[in-house]
Backbone as JSON Lines, residues from 0, in Angstrom:
{"i":0,"aa":"M","n":[-28.69,-9.88,-15.2],"ca":[-27.9,-9.22,-14.18],"c":[-26.93,-8.25,-14.84]}
{"i":1,"aa":"M","n":[-26.88,-7.06,-14.34],"ca":[-26.06,-6.02,-14.93],"c":[-24.7,-5.96,-14.22]}
{"i":2,"aa":"T","n":[-23.64,-5.76,-14.99],"ca":[-22.31,-5.62,-14.41],"c":[-22.2,-4.23,-13.79]}
{"i":3,"aa":"P","n":[-21.75,-4.16,-12.53],"ca":[-21.66,-2.84,-11.89],"c":[-20.6,-1.98,-12.57]}
{"i":4,"aa":"T","n":[-20.87,-0.71,-12.64],"ca":[-19.9,0.23,-13.2],"c":[-18.95,0.68,-12.09]}
{"i":5,"aa":"L","n":[-17.9,1.34,-12.49],"ca":[-16.96,1.87,-11.52],"c":[-17.66,2.85,-10.59]}
{"i":6,"aa":"E","n":[-18.56,3.62,-11.16],"ca":[-19.34,4.59,-10.36],"c":[-20.13,3.87,-9.27]}
{"i":7,"aa":"N","n":[-20.77,2.73,-9.62],"ca":[-21.54,1.96,-8.64],"c":[-20.63,1.43,-7.53]}
{"i":8,"aa":"V","n":[-19.48,0.94,-7.92],"ca":[-18.54,0.39,-6.94],"c":[-18.06,1.48,-5.99]}
{"i":9,"aa":"L","n":[-17.71,2.64,-6.53],"ca":[-17.26,3.75,-5.69],"c":[-18.35,4.21,-4.73]}
{"i":10,"aa":"Q","n":[-19.57,4.3,-5.21],"ca":[-20.69,4.7,-4.35],"c":[-20.89,3.69,-3.23]}
{"i":11,"aa":"G","n":[-20.81,2.41,-3.58],"ca":[-20.96,1.36,-2.57],"c":[-19.85,1.43,-1.53]}
{"i":12,"aa":"A","n":[-18.63,1.69,-1.99],"ca":[-17.5,1.79,-1.07],"c":[-17.65,3.0,-0.15]}
{"i":13,"aa":"Q","n":[-18.12,4.11,-0.69],"ca":[-18.29,5.32,0.12],"c":[-19.4,5.16,1.16]}
{"i":14,"aa":"A","n":[-20.32,4.26,0.9],"ca":[-21.42,4.04,1.85],"c":[-21.0,3.16,3.02]}
{"i":15,"aa":"L","n":[-19.85,2.52,2.92],"ca":[-19.37,1.63,3.99],"c":[-18.93,2.43,5.21]}
{"i":16,"aa":"P","n":[-19.0,1.82,6.39],"ca":[-18.42,2.46,7.58],"c":[-16.91,2.63,7.4]}
{"i":17,"aa":"L","n":[-16.32,3.56,8.12],"ca":[-14.91,3.89,7.97],"c":[-14.0,2.67,8.15]}
{"i":18,"aa":"A","n":[-14.27,1.85,9.14],"ca":[-13.43,0.67,9.38],"c":[-13.48,-0.28,8.19]}
{"i":19,"aa":"D","n":[-14.66,-0.44,7.6],"ca":[-14.8,-1.31,6.43],"c":[-14.1,-0.71,5.22]}
{"i":20,"aa":"R","n":[-14.14,0.61,5.08],"ca":[-13.44,1.26,3.97],"c":[-11.94,1.04,4.09]}
{"i":21,"aa":"R","n":[-11.43,1.16,5.31],"ca":[-9.99,0.93,5.52],"c":[-9.62,-0.52,5.19]}
{"i":22,"aa":"A","n":[-10.46,-1.45,5.6],"ca":[-10.21,-2.86,5.3],"c":[-10.24,-3.09,3.79]}
{"i":23,"aa":"L","n":[-11.16,-2.45,3.11],"ca":[-11.26,-2.58,1.65],"c":[-10.01,-2.03,0.97]}
{"i":24,"aa":"I","n":[-9.52,-0.91,1.46],"ca":[-8.31,-0.31,0.88],"c":[-7.13,-1.26,1.02]}
{"i":25,"aa":"T","n":[-6.98,-1.88,2.2],"ca":[-5.86,-2.81,2.38],"c":[-6.0,-4.03,1.47]}
{"i":26,"aa":"L","n":[-7.22,-4.41,1.15],"ca":[-7.43,-5.55,0.27],"c":[-7.09,-5.24,-1.18]}
{"i":27,"aa":"I","n":[-7.34,-4.01,-1.62],"ca":[-7.11,-3.7,-3.03],"c":[-5.75,-3.07,-3.3]}
{"i":28,"aa":"E","n":[-5.01,-2.7,-2.24],"ca":[-3.67,-2.17,-2.44],"c":[-2.75,-3.3,-2.89]}
{"i":29,"aa":"P","n":[-1.86,-3.01,-3.84],"ca":[-0.91,-4.06,-4.23],"c":[0.03,-4.37,-3.07]}
{"i":30,"aa":"P","n":[0.43,-5.63,-2.93],"ca":[1.33,-5.98,-1.82],"c":[2.71,-5.34,-2.03]}
{"i":31,"aa":"K","n":[3.4,-5.12,-0.93],"ca":[4.75,-4.57,-1.01],"c":[5.7,-5.61,-1.59]}
{"i":32,"aa":"S","n":[6.7,-5.15,-2.31],"ca":[7.71,-6.06,-2.84],"c":[8.69,-6.43,-1.72]}
{"i":33,"aa":"L","n":[9.46,-7.46,-1.95],"ca":[10.47,-7.85,-0.96],"c":[11.48,-6.72,-0.76]}
{"i":34,"aa":"E","n":[11.8,-6.03,-1.85],"ca":[12.74,-4.92,-1.76],"c":[12.19,-3.81,-0.86]}
{"i":35,"aa":"E","n":[10.89,-3.5,-1.0],"ca":[10.28,-2.46,-0.17],"c":[10.28,-2.87,1.31]}
{"i":36,"aa":"I","n":[9.94,-4.11,1.58],"ca":[9.92,-4.6,2.96],"c":[11.32,-4.56,3.56]}
{"i":37,"aa":"A","n":[12.31,-5.01,2.78],"ca":[13.7,-5.0,3.26],"c":[14.16,-3.58,3.55]}
{"i":38,"aa":"A","n":[13.82,-2.64,2.68],"ca":[14.21,-1.24,2.89],"c":[13.57,-0.68,4.15]}
{"i":39,"aa":"E","n":[12.32,-1.01,4.4],"ca":[11.63,-0.55,5.62],"c":[12.32,-1.09,6.87]}
{"i":40,"aa":"Q","n":[12.87,-2.3,6.76],"ca":[13.53,-2.92,7.91],"c":[15.01,-2.57,7.99]}
{"i":41,"aa":"G","n":[15.47,-1.75,7.06],"ca":[16.87,-1.33,7.06],"c":[17.83,-2.38,6.56]}
{"i":42,"aa":"L","n":[17.33,-3.36,5.84],"ca":[18.19,-4.41,5.31],"c":[18.76,-4.0,3.96]}
{"i":43,"aa":"K","n":[19.96,-4.43,3.69],"ca":[20.61,-4.14,2.41],"c":[20.9,-5.46,1.71]}
{"i":44,"aa":"P","n":[21.13,-5.41,0.41],"ca":[21.44,-6.65,-0.31],"c":[22.66,-7.34,0.3]}
{"i":45,"aa":"F","n":[22.65,-8.65,0.28],"ca":[23.74,-9.45,0.83],"c":[24.95,-9.34,-0.08]}
{"i":46,"aa":"D","n":[26.09,-8.97,0.47],"ca":[27.33,-8.79,-0.29],"c":[28.21,-10.02,-0.09]}
{"i":47,"aa":"V","n":[28.12,-10.95,-1.04],"ca":[28.86,-12.21,-0.94],"c":[30.36,-11.95,-0.93]}
{"i":48,"aa":"E","n":[30.82,-11.04,-1.77],"ca":[32.25,-10.78,-1.86],"c":[32.8,-10.22,-0.54]}
{"i":49,"aa":"A","n":[32.05,-9.38,0.13],"ca":[32.5,-8.84,1.41],"c":[32.63,-9.95,2.45]}
{"i":50,"aa":"V","n":[31.71,-10.89,2.44],"ca":[31.78,-12.02,3.38],"c":[32.99,-12.89,3.07]}
{"i":51,"aa":"R","n":[33.25,-13.11,1.79],"ca":[34.44,-13.9,1.42],"c":[35.7,-13.24,1.94]}
{"i":52,"aa":"Q","n":[35.79,-11.93,1.8],"ca":[36.97,-11.21,2.26],"c":[37.1,-11.28,3.78]}
{"i":53,"aa":"Q","n":[35.98,-11.18,4.49],"ca":[36.01,-11.27,5.95],"c":[36.4,-12.67,6.41]}
{"i":54,"aa":"A","n":[35.99,-13.68,5.65],"ca":[36.26,-15.06,6.04],"c":[37.65,-15.53,5.62]}
{"i":55,"aa":"A","n":[38.33,-14.76,4.81],"ca":[39.66,-15.16,4.34],"c":[40.59,-15.36,5.53]}
{"i":56,"aa":"G","n":[41.26,-16.49,5.55],"ca":[42.22,-16.78,6.61],"c":[41.64,-17.46,7.83]}
{"i":57,"aa":"I","n":[40.33,-17.61,7.9],"ca":[39.72,-18.28,9.05],"c":[40.05,-19.77,9.03]}
{"i":58,"aa":"W","n":[39.97,-20.38,7.86],"ca":[40.2,-21.81,7.73],"c":[41.65,-22.05,7.32]}
{"i":59,"aa":"P","n":[42.38,-22.9,8.06],"ca":[43.78,-23.16,7.7],"c":[43.9,-23.77,6.31]}
{"i":60,"aa":"D","n":[44.89,-23.27,5.54],"ca":[45.07,-23.77,4.18],"c":[45.48,-25.23,4.14]}
{"i":61,"aa":"D","n":[46.17,-25.71,5.18],"ca":[46.66,-27.09,5.17],"c":[45.63,-28.08,5.72]}
{"i":62,"aa":"E","n":[44.43,-27.65,6.02],"ca":[43.41,-28.54,6.57],"c":[42.19,-28.55,5.65]}
{"i":63,"aa":"S","n":[41.76,-29.75,5.27],"ca":[40.6,-29.85,4.38],"c":[39.32,-29.91,5.2]}
{"i":64,"aa":"T","n":[38.23,-29.61,4.54],"ca":[36.94,-29.71,5.23],"c":[36.62,-31.16,5.55]}
{"i":65,"aa":"D","n":[37.13,-32.08,4.75],"ca":[36.91,-33.51,5.03],"c":[37.57,-33.9,6.34]}
{"i":66,"aa":"E","n":[38.76,-33.37,6.59],"ca":[39.45,-33.66,7.86],"c":[38.65,-33.1,9.04]}
{"i":67,"aa":"F","n":[38.13,-31.91,8.87],"ca":[37.32,-31.31,9.93],"c":[36.07,-32.12,10.18]}
{"i":68,"aa":"T","n":[35.4,-32.55,9.12],"ca":[34.18,-33.34,9.26],"c":[34.47,-34.65,9.98]}
{"i":69,"aa":"A","n":[35.58,-35.3,9.63],"ca":[35.96,-36.55,10.3],"c":[36.23,-36.29,11.78]}
{"i":70,"aa":"W","n":[36.97,-35.21,12.09],"ca":[37.25,-34.88,13.48],"c":[35.96,-34.61,14.25]}
{"i":71,"aa":"L","n":[35.05,-33.85,13.65],"ca":[33.79,-33.52,14.31],"c":[32.97,-34.78,14.58]}
{"i":72,"aa":"R","n":[32.93,-35.68,13.61],"ca":[32.19,-36.93,13.79],"c":[32.79,-37.74,14.95]}
{"i":73,"aa":"E","n":[34.12,-37.8,15.0],"ca":[34.78,-38.53,16.1],"c":[34.45,-37.9,17.45]}
{"i":74,"aa":"E","n":[34.48,-36.59,17.52],"ca":[34.18,-35.89,18.77],"c":[32.74,-36.14,19.21]}
{"i":75,"aa":"R","n":[31.84,-36.12,18.26],"ca":[30.43,-36.36,18.61],"c":[30.23,-37.79,19.1]}
{"i":76,"aa":"C","n":[30.87,-38.72,18.43],"ca":[30.75,-40.13,18.86],"c":[31.38,-40.31,20.24]}
{"i":77,"aa":"A","n":[32.52,-39.68,20.47],"ca":[33.17,-39.78,21.77],"c":[32.29,-39.15,22.84]}
{"i":78,"aa":"G","n":[31.6,-38.1,22.51],"ca":[30.69,-37.45,23.45],"c":[29.56,-38.37,23.84]}
{"i":79,"aa":"K","n":[29.04,-39.14,22.9],"ca":[27.96,-40.09,23.2],"c":[28.46,-41.17,24.14]}
{"i":80,"aa":"E","n":[29.68,-41.65,23.89],"ca":[30.24,-42.69,24.75],"c":[30.44,-42.15,26.17]}
{"i":81,"aa":"R","n":[30.88,-40.92,26.27],"ca":[31.11,-40.32,27.59],"c":[29.79,-40.17,28.35]}
{"i":82,"aa":"E","n":[28.74,-39.8,27.64],"ca":[27.45,-39.62,28.29],"c":[26.9,-40.94,28.82]}
{"i":83,"aa":"L","n":[27.2,-42.04,28.13],"ca":[26.68,-43.34,28.54],"c":[27.43,-43.9,29.74]}
{"i":84,"aa":"D","n":[28.66,-43.48,29.94],"ca":[29.45,-44.01,31.06],"c":[28.96,-43.54,32.39]}
């Protein structure tokens, strides 16, 4: 069995119907990178520092996240008790 040459492959591809040629092109094209897809969708890199600046002052300095978590747990448990009544 002989290995096909590039010339043979091109001739075979040119003999295909147009729809099949288009399908073949999509198969052999390299996939787009995440950066290319993001640019097409108008997305920009995530700016962590900008988010930190926007979030500054949202959380009270005198309240810990542990206190918030405890409060949230209590509220959820109280909600379950209220639903059962």
